[in-house]
N, C-alpha and C positions, 0 to 999 in steps of 0.2 A: 574452416568450418568450426563453429563453437559448439561445445557440448552443453546439454542442459545441466544446471546446477541443482544440487539438492538443497533442502532447507538449511543445511549447515554450510552450504557454499562449496561442497566438494564436487569438482567437475565430473560429469558423467553419471552421477547418481540420480535416480528418478525421484521426482517429487511425489509426495503422497497425494492421492485424489482429493483429500480434504483441503490440503494446502492450495492446490490448483483451483478448487471451487471457491475458496475464500478470496484468492487473488482476483478471480473473475467478479465475485460479488463486490469487492472493494472498487474494482475498475468501473463497474456499473454505478456505484455510489458516487465516484468522482464525476462521471459524465452527467448524472442527474443533478447532483448538488451544485455543480459549477457550470452547468449548461455548456459543457464542452462540445465542440463540433467534430468530435471523433467518436467512433464506436468503441465500446468497452473491449471488444475483441482485438482492436487495433493498438491497445496500450501495451507496450512491452513491459513486463513485470520487472525487468532489470534496468530499464532506462531511468535516469535521474528524474525526480519529480520537479526539480527546480532547473532553471537555466535552459540549456539546449535540449533537455529531455522533454517532459510534459509542459514545461514552461510556467509552473505555478509560482505564485508569489506568497508572501506571508499572510495576506488576507485570505487567499484560497485555502491555505493550510488551516487557518482558524475555522473556516466553514467546514472543512473536512473533519477536523478534530471534534467539532460539535456533533456532526452527523454520526461519527464513529461512537462517540460517548453515548448518544441516545440509542443507537441500534445495538451496541454490544455490551452496554451496562458497565462501563468503566471510564474513568476520567483520563484524558490526555492533557497533561499540564504543560503550560507554556514555560515553566521554570525547570522542567525535567532536563537534566544534563545530558540525557541520551537522545534528545530530539533530533539532532543531526543524523544520528545513525538510524533512528526509527523511521524518519521521513526521507531516507536516502533514495529509496525507490519503492515501488508497489510491493515487491517481494518482502522487503524488510518491514514494511508496515503490516503486511499480512502475518508475518511471523510474530510480531509484537501483539497484534490483536488476538491471535490464536492462544498466546500465553496468558493474556490478561482478561479475556472476555468472560462475562458472567451469564450471557444470554446466547 
C-alpha cells in the first residue's frame, strides 16, 4: 500500500487542500485542452505525463504550456532547464504553477 506524498515528496504527509485543488484544476485543463478521453478525476497526479503514464508527446506539452501561461499569468519556456522535472507528472507541474502563478 502506498502512502500519499506531501508537496515536498515526504511519504505519509498530507497535501494542502489548495495543492489538491490545483492538481484537479490542471487535470481538467489537460482533459479540455487535449481532448483526452479520460476524466480529470481519473488522472493520477503522480503518474508520468509522458510514455506509459498519461502518454503525452511534445506537441501536447506545448499546448498545455500555452494554456497554463494564459490561465495562470506566467510563461513556461521551452528552454527552461527544469522542464523535465516540471513536467514529470501532474503533481510536479502543480507545484511549479503554485510557485510561479500571478493569477
